[in-house]
Backbone as CSV, one residue per row, in Angstrom:
resi,resn,N_x,N_y,N_z,CA_x,CA_y,CA_z,C_x,C_y,C_z
1,UNK,105.535,37.479,109.059,106.235,38.221,108.044,105.301,38.673,106.926
2,UNK,104.373,37.762,106.571,103.441,38.099,105.514,102.524,39.245,105.949
3,UNK,102.154,39.330,107.237,101.292,40.393,107.750,101.995,41.744,107.655
4,UNK,103.246,41.774,107.987,104.000,43.028,107.913,104.103,43.471,106.455
5,UNK,104.343,42.499,105.569,104.455,42.813,104.148,103.119,43.353,103.627
6,UNK,102.015,42.770,104.039,100.688,43.242,103.610,100.393,44.641,104.155
7,UNK,100.782,44.886,105.389,100.577,46.213,105.981,101.407,47.264,105.258
8,UNK,102.638,46.910,104.937,103.501,47.855,104.204,102.929,48.139,102.816
9,UNK,102.430,47.112,102.170,101.840,47.266,100.854,100.592,48.164,100.926
10,UNK,99.779,47.976,101.952,98.592,48.799,102.145,98.977,50.253,102.411
11,UNK,100.025,50.465,103.201,100.498,51.815,103.495,100.998,52.511,102.241
12,UNK,101.768,51.782,101.411,102.272,52.353,100.158,101.102,52.696,99.235
13,UNK,100.100,51.830,99.190,98.926,52.081,98.346,98.181,53.334,98.826
14,UNK,98.017,53.480,100.145,97.369,54.676,100.695,98.146,55.944,100.365
15,UNK,99.463,55.867,100.488,100.293,57.035,100.148,100.174,57.381,98.674
16,UNK,100.119,56.383,97.821,99.990,56.627,96.387,98.654,57.291,96.069
17,UNK,97.594,56.815,96.713,96.267,57.398,96.485,96.231,58.831,97.006
18,UNK,96.766,59.054,98.192,96.773,60.400,98.778,97.596,61.358,97.931
19,UNK,98.749,60.899,97.441,99.602,61.752,96.612,98.913,62.068,95.302
20,UNK,98.259,61.085,94.708,97.557,61.296,93.439,96.431,62.301,93.580
21,UNK,95.647,62.198,94.654,94.547,63.142,94.841,95.055,64.535,95.185
22,UNK,96.188,64.616,95.878,96.761,65.931,96.198,97.265,66.612,94.941
23,UNK,97.845,65.828,94.028,98.323,66.409,92.774,97.176,66.802,91.864
24,UNK,96.058,66.090,91.949,94.900,66.399,91.113,94.132,67.611,91.619
25,UNK,94.279,67.953,92.892,93.572,69.100,93.471,94.119,70.389,92.875
26,UNK,93.278,71.412,92.742,93.752,72.683,92.198,94.815,73.311,93.098
27,UNK,95.722,74.010,92.489,96.800,74.658,93.232,96.252,75.938,93.837
28,UNK,96.266,76.029,95.159,95.698,77.177,95.862,96.617,78.382,95.761
29,UNK,97.913,78.174,95.699,98.868,79.279,95.709,98.753,80.194,94.513
30,UNK,98.304,79.669,93.356,98.202,80.494,92.156,96.849,81.183,92.037
31,UNK,95.870,80.771,92.849,94.549,81.386,92.822,94.530,82.592,93.756
32,UNK,93.569,83.505,93.555,93.439,84.603,94.519,93.167,84.027,95.901
33,UNK,93.717,84.655,96.930,93.588,84.158,98.295,92.116,84.026,98.700
34,UNK,91.298,84.984,98.322,89.871,84.921,98.648,89.083,85.487,97.482
35,UNK,87.866,85.041,97.342,87.008,85.608,96.309,86.553,86.999,96.753
36,UNK,85.976,87.718,95.826,85.506,89.083,96.112,84.474,89.085,97.243
37,UNK,83.528,88.142,97.200,82.488,88.083,98.239,83.086,87.756,99.602
38,UNK,84.006,86.809,99.628,84.642,86.445,100.901,85.429,87.620,101.454
39,UNK,86.125,88.330,100.580,86.901,89.487,101.025,85.983,90.568,101.583
40,UNK,84.843,90.790,100.939,83.895,91.794,101.431,83.365,91.413,102.811
41,UNK,83.081,90.130,103.016,82.612,89.669,104.325,83.691,89.857,105.384
42,UNK,84.932,89.585,105.024,86.029,89.747,105.984,86.238,91.218,106.340
43,UNK,86.156,92.095,105.341,86.307,93.532,105.599,85.194,94.004,106.523
44,UNK,83.960,93.613,106.217,82.824,94.011,107.056,83.018,93.533,108.484
45,UNK,83.435,92.276,108.630,83.647,91.722,109.973,84.698,92.525,110.743
46,UNK,85.784,92.860,110.089,86.839,93.633,110.758,86.333,95.007,111.182
47,UNK,85.512,95.635,110.351,85.023,96.981,110.678,84.013,96.970,111.815
48,UNK,83.085,96.036,111.793,82.055,96.045,112.841,82.580,95.544,114.182
49,UNK,83.749,94.911,114.197,84.312,94.450,115.465,85.393,95.386,115.994
50,UNK,85.497,96.568,115.423,86.434,97.557,115.964,86.019,97.900,117.389
51,UNK,86.976,98.054,118.303,86.620,98.244,119.713,85.800,99.496,120.010
52,UNK,86.026,100.584,119.297,85.308,101.828,119.618,84.309,102.225,118.541
53,UNK,83.924,101.287,117.688,82.919,101.550,116.661,81.542,101.480,117.300
54,UNK,80.758,102.540,117.150,79.462,102.565,117.825,78.416,103.366,117.083
55,UNK,77.423,103.772,117.816,76.262,104.441,117.254,76.607,105.812,116.649
56,UNK,77.702,106.426,117.065,78.072,107.755,116.568,78.971,107.670,115.328
57,UNK,79.318,106.472,114.909,80.228,106.273,113.778,79.483,105.635,112.610
58,UNK,79.980,105.907,111.419,79.426,105.313,110.212,80.590,104.887,109.332
59,UNK,80.675,103.610,109.031,81.750,103.115,108.184,81.181,102.434,106.948
60,UNK,81.847,102.631,105.825,81.481,101.993,104.567,82.772,101.609,103.858
61,UNK,82.652,100.730,102.866,83.847,100.295,102.138,83.469,99.902,100.720
62,UNK,84.487,99.859,99.870,84.325,99.400,98.504,85.532,98.532,98.189
63,UNK,85.296,97.353,97.624,86.371,96.437,97.256,86.468,96.401,95.744
64,UNK,87.647,96.741,95.229,87.919,96.674,93.795,89.204,95.885,93.606
65,UNK,89.050,94.617,93.261,90.219,93.755,93.119,90.891,93.554,94.460
66,UNK,92.159,93.966,94.562,92.915,93.842,95.807,92.969,95.142,96.589
67,UNK,92.198,96.154,96.145,92.185,97.460,96.807,90.876,97.650,97.560
68,UNK,90.985,98.057,98.811,89.806,98.346,99.632,89.825,99.836,99.947
69,UNK,88.719,100.510,99.651,88.583,101.926,99.966,87.597,102.059,101.122
70,UNK,88.020,102.733,102.179,87.194,102.933,103.367,86.605,104.335,103.346
71,UNK,85.322,104.438,103.706,84.610,105.713,103.750,83.914,105.852,105.090
72,UNK,83.373,107.017,105.339,82.533,107.212,106.508,83.028,108.311,107.421
73,UNK,82.423,108.347,108.608,82.745,109.349,109.614,82.854,108.652,110.958
74,UNK,83.846,109.068,111.728,84.032,108.512,113.072,84.309,109.643,114.052
75,UNK,84.042,109.374,115.317,84.248,110.376,116.355,85.695,110.353,116.847
76,UNK,86.310,109.181,116.890,87.677,109.041,117.415,88.678,108.787,116.299
77,UNK,89.815,109.470,116.338,90.850,109.218,115.331,91.386,107.784,115.385
78,UNK,91.381,107.176,116.564,91.896,105.809,116.685,91.019,104.817,115.928
79,UNK,89.737,105.088,115.816,88.846,104.207,115.064,89.242,104.224,113.587
80,UNK,89.600,105.399,113.093,90.032,105.527,111.690,91.302,104.723,111.438
81,UNK,92.304,104.904,112.293,93.575,104.197,112.094,93.427,102.699,112.301
82,UNK,92.660,102.301,113.312,92.440,100.873,113.556,91.754,100.209,112.364
83,UNK,90.787,100.891,111.769,90.079,100.340,110.611,91.055,100.099,109.462
84,UNK,91.893,101.078,109.181,92.871,100.923,108.105,93.856,99.804,108.369
85,UNK,94.341,99.715,109.598,95.308,98.666,109.960,94.714,97.273,109.853
86,UNK,93.517,97.117,110.388,92.884,95.795,110.384,92.605,95.307,108.966
87,UNK,92.086,96.187,108.133,91.765,95.792,106.768,93.041,95.491,105.985
88,UNK,94.104,96.235,106.234,95.369,96.012,105.524,95.969,94.639,105.828
89,UNK,95.666,94.083,106.983,96.212,92.780,107.370,95.472,91.601,106.749
90,UNK,94.327,91.851,106.125,93.530,90.759,105.578,94.217,90.120,104.377
91,UNK,94.033,88.807,104.252,94.537,88.068,103.098,93.835,88.564,101.844
92,UNK,94.557,88.866,100.811,93.969,89.315,99.559,93.914,90.820,99.410
93,UNK,94.238,91.570,100.462,94.241,93.033,100.391,95.675,93.506,100.189
94,UNK,95.894,94.200,99.087,97.227,94.737,98.808,97.326,96.224,99.111
95,UNK,96.169,96.920,99.011,96.191,98.372,99.197,94.917,98.815,99.910
96,UNK,95.062,99.742,100.848,93.918,100.319,101.555,93.946,101.831,101.366
97,UNK,92.844,102.373,100.864,92.678,103.816,100.749,91.736,104.225,101.869
98,UNK,92.252,104.956,102.856,91.469,105.304,104.034,90.910,106.718,103.888
99,UNK,89.658,106.798,103.446,88.966,108.086,103.295,87.986,108.347,104.431
100,UNK,88.216,107.739,105.582,87.330,107.939,106.729,87.598,109.318,107.328
101,UNK,86.528,110.070,107.529,86.623,111.421,108.093,86.493,111.354,109.612
102,UNK,87.385,112.047,110.305,87.279,112.165,111.764,86.494,113.440,112.046
103,UNK,85.366,113.290,112.724,84.500,114.442,113.010,85.174,115.371,114.014
104,UNK,84.968,116.671,113.859,85.615,117.626,114.771,85.071,117.523,116.193
105,UNK,85.935,117.823,117.153,85.513,117.850,118.554,84.579,119.026,118.766
106,UNK,83.438,118.755,119.404,82.473,119.814,119.645,81.516,119.363,120.741
107,UNK,81.459,120.130,121.820,80.518,119.790,122.887,79.075,119.987,122.410
108,UNK,78.862,120.942,121.493,77.531,121.150,120.919,77.091,119.903,120.154
109,UNK,77.974,119.378,119.305,77.651,118.167,118.546,77.443,116.969,119.465
110,UNK,78.266,116.869,120.506,78.116,115.757,121.457,76.742,115.794,122.128
111,UNK,76.319,116.970,122.553,75.011,117.112,123.201,73.885,116.799,122.211
112,UNK,74.053,117.228,120.967,73.051,116.959,119.933,72.964,115.459,119.632
113,UNK,74.098,114.771,119.629,74.105,113.314,119.439,73.270,112.622,120.520
114,UNK,73.506,113.007,121.760,72.803,112.382,122.882,71.307,112.692,122.811
115,UNK,70.950,113.938,122.528,69.527,114.298,122.437,68.841,113.515,121.311
116,UNK,69.520,113.383,120.186,68.951,112.648,119.048,68.801,111.168,119.390
117,UNK,69.810,110.607,120.020,69.759,109.200,120.426,68.576,108.953,121.366
118,UNK,68.449,109.793,122.376,67.363,109.636,123.350,65.992,109.765,122.679
119,UNK,65.874,110.714,121.770,64.596,110.903,121.074,64.252,109.668,120.236
120,UNK,65.232,109.108,119.549,64.983,107.928,118.718,64.620,106.706,119.561
121,UNK,65.300,106.548,120.698,65.017,105.401,121.568,63.601,105.496,122.128
122,UNK,63.138,106.705,122.391,61.808,106.905,122.979,60.691,106.866,121.945
123,UNK,61.042,107.020,120.649,60.009,107.036,119.602,59.501,105.614,119.374
124,UNK,58.199,105.483,119.218,57.509,104.199,119.110,58.209,103.092,118.349
125,UNK,58.846,102.204,119.053,59.414,101.006,118.450,60.805,101.141,117.867
126,UNK,61.360,102.327,117.828,62.697,102.492,117.237,63.817,102.027,118.161
127,UNK,63.500,101.812,119.442,64.532,101.377,120.388,65.201,100.079,119.935
128,UNK,64.466,99.233,119.211,65.025,97.937,118.798,66.190,98.102,117.833
129,UNK,66.237,99.220,117.120,67.349,99.478,116.205,68.600,99.971,116.931
130,UNK,68.454,100.349,118.184,69.579,100.890,118.951,70.177,99.867,119.903
131,UNK,69.646,98.672,119.915,70.111,97.653,120.853,71.315,96.900,120.280
132,UNK,72.077,96.303,121.160,73.185,95.452,120.744,74.487,96.205,120.572
133,UNK,75.505,95.439,120.262,76.842,95.991,120.113,76.948,96.851,118.853
134,UNK,76.330,96.403,117.785,76.366,97.142,116.530,74.935,97.551,116.161
135,UNK,74.508,98.747,116.603,73.129,99.163,116.352,72.850,99.347,114.855
136,UNK,71.589,99.198,114.477,71.190,99.329,113.074,71.185,100.775,112.599
137,UNK,70.869,101.689,113.511,70.848,103.109,113.153,72.078,103.784,113.752
138,UNK,72.780,104.536,112.923,73.941,105.307,113.377,73.615,106.789,113.216
139,UNK,73.987,107.568,114.228,73.696,109.000,114.260,75.008,109.750,114.047
140,UNK,75.105,110.436,112.928,76.305,111.206,112.603,75.955,112.684,112.727
141,UNK,76.711,113.376,113.577,76.492,114.811,113.759,77.785,115.535,113.425
142,UNK,77.695,116.434,112.460,78.855,117.210,112.029,78.456,118.672,111.937
143,UNK,78.945,119.459,112.896,78.671,120.898,112.946,77.171,121.206,112.939
144,UNK,76.423,120.464,113.754,74.996,120.703,113.905,74.121,120.032,112.861
145,UNK,74.716,119.359,111.897,73.954,118.661,110.861,73.883,117.179,111.214
146,UNK,72.687,116.642,111.285,72.464,115.249,111.682,72.212,114.397,110.443
147,UNK,72.902,113.258,110.373,72.648,112.269,109.321,72.284,110.956,109.984
148,UNK,71.205,110.372,109.556,70.805,109.048,110.032,71.290,108.028,109.007
149,UNK,72.121,107.101,109.450,72.711,106.089,108.568,72.344,104.710,109.092
150,UNK,72.247,103.747,108.214,72.010,102.382,108.645,70.830,101.738,107.961
151,UNK,70.273,100.739,108.644,69.233,99.896,108.055,68.046,99.789,109.005
152,UNK,66.840,99.906,108.436,65.608,99.686,109.192,64.741,98.678,108.438
153,UNK,63.728,98.155,109.115,62.897,97.096,108.528,61.927,97.591,107.459
154,UNK,61.396,98.802,107.651,60.373,99.263,106.714,60.409,100.773,106.542
155,UNK,59.667,101.247,105.563,59.624,102.667,105.231,59.033,103.495,106.378
156,UNK,58.076,102.928,107.095,57.459,103.637,108.223,58.466,103.950,109.318
157,UNK,59.331,102.982,109.644,60.364,103.219,110.658,61.370,104.265,110.182
158,UNK,61.671,104.245,108.898,62.588,105.240,108.338,61.999,106.642,108.476
159,UNK,60.732,106.785,108.134,60.062,108.086,108.241,59.930,108.535,109.692
160,UNK,59.601,107.595,110.590,59.482,107.929,112.008,60.814,108.413,112.569
161,UNK,61.901,107.747,112.196,63.235,108.159,112.653,63.567,109.554,112.137
162,UNK,63.255,109.822,110.879,63.527,111.123,110.274,62.725,112.232,110.953
163,UNK,61.444,111.993,111.139,60.578,112.999,111.771,61.017,113.248,113.219
164,UNK,61.377,112.179,113.922,61.824,112.315,115.308,63.117,113.115,115.381
165,UNK,64.061,112.814,114.507,65.346,113.532,114.505,65.144,115.004,114.134
166,UNK,64.210,115.287,113.247,63.933,116.690,112.889,63.358,117.468,114.061
167,UNK,62.715,116.781,114.992,62.115,117.444,116.142,63.088,117.718,117.276
168,UNK,64.336,117.261,117.148,65.331,117.479,118.205,65.837,118.913,118.115
169,UNK,65.821,119.608,119.241,66.264,121.004,119.231,67.772,121.088,119.030
170,UNK,68.167,122.060,118.235,69.593,122.298,117.994,70.099,121.755,116.679
171,UNK,69.335,120.891,116.020,69.768,120.343,114.731,69.492,121.369,113.633
172,UNK,70.548,121.729,112.903,70.388,122.690,111.812,69.736,122.039,110.599
173,UNK,70.078,120.765,110.360,69.501,120.020,109.239,69.564,118.536,109.580
174,UNK,68.643,117.778,108.995,68.623,116.326,109.192,68.541,115.666,107.824
175,UNK,69.430,114.704,107.600,69.439,113.942,106.356,69.133,112.489,106.696
176,UNK,68.173,111.920,105.989,67.774,110.539,106.239,68.402,109.628,105.179
177,UNK,69.484,108.951,105.552,70.147,107.998,104.659,69.856,106.561,105.079
178,UNK,68.768,106.336,105.791,68.418,104.989,106.235,67.953,104.169,105.034
179,UNK,68.449,102.939,104.958,68.066,102.012,103.898,67.111,100.974,104.469
180,UNK,66.317,100.391,103.599,65.425,99.313,104.013,66.200,98.011,104.034
181,UNK,65.868,97.140,104.969,66.521,95.840,105.100,66.389,95.080,103.783
182,UNK,67.500,94.570,103.287,67.492,93.828,102.034,68.018,94.641,100.872
183,UNK,68.084,95.956,100.989,68.666,96.770,99.937,70.162,96.570,99.939
184,UNK,70.738,96.430,98.782,72.185,96.223,98.673,72.916,97.515,98.956
185,UNK,73.913,97.434,99.815,74.769,98.578,100.126,75.997,98.081,100.820
186,UNK,77.058,98.863,100.809,78.297,98.477,101.434,78.474,99.102,102.806
187,UNK,77.603,100.030,103.155,77.706,100.672,104.473,76.859,99.913,105.475
188,UNK,77.112,100.115,106.724,76.312,99.490,107.775,76.295,100.367,108.979
């Protein structure tokens, strides 16, 4: 009988300690669901894991409080809608402003994308930026105008990519928006 009484007393003591520490812990419900940095990481994760997000698309975002603004250019309209839907479902997001542009259908632009991609892959050492599910360099072609977006390791690779893209036949203009690794930016 004394053993049962001691066990019950120990159980009550454990419950009292657990209840006291739970009451002393900060209330999560009144705090923001996620911090700004955590929300930015979640938004980025949702965007880069979109099923049809690839080398021909460029997505960027800005987080201001509970509002996320999406920017960029995509080839497929479904990528635009999927991006907005996924980000809207995140904890801490109350409003999504979807400013993603869907690039016009054009066989000329499609051919220019492929030629630019092939030229970059063949240029000394740039192939490493095109590998993997989410390549470091994104090629945006809009009505014959090529934009290089993304991140490279050094200034030499950025210049090589720009010079190579300028040498592709059919490009009316080439804009080099490549950033160096470590530079702060919201696009990828």
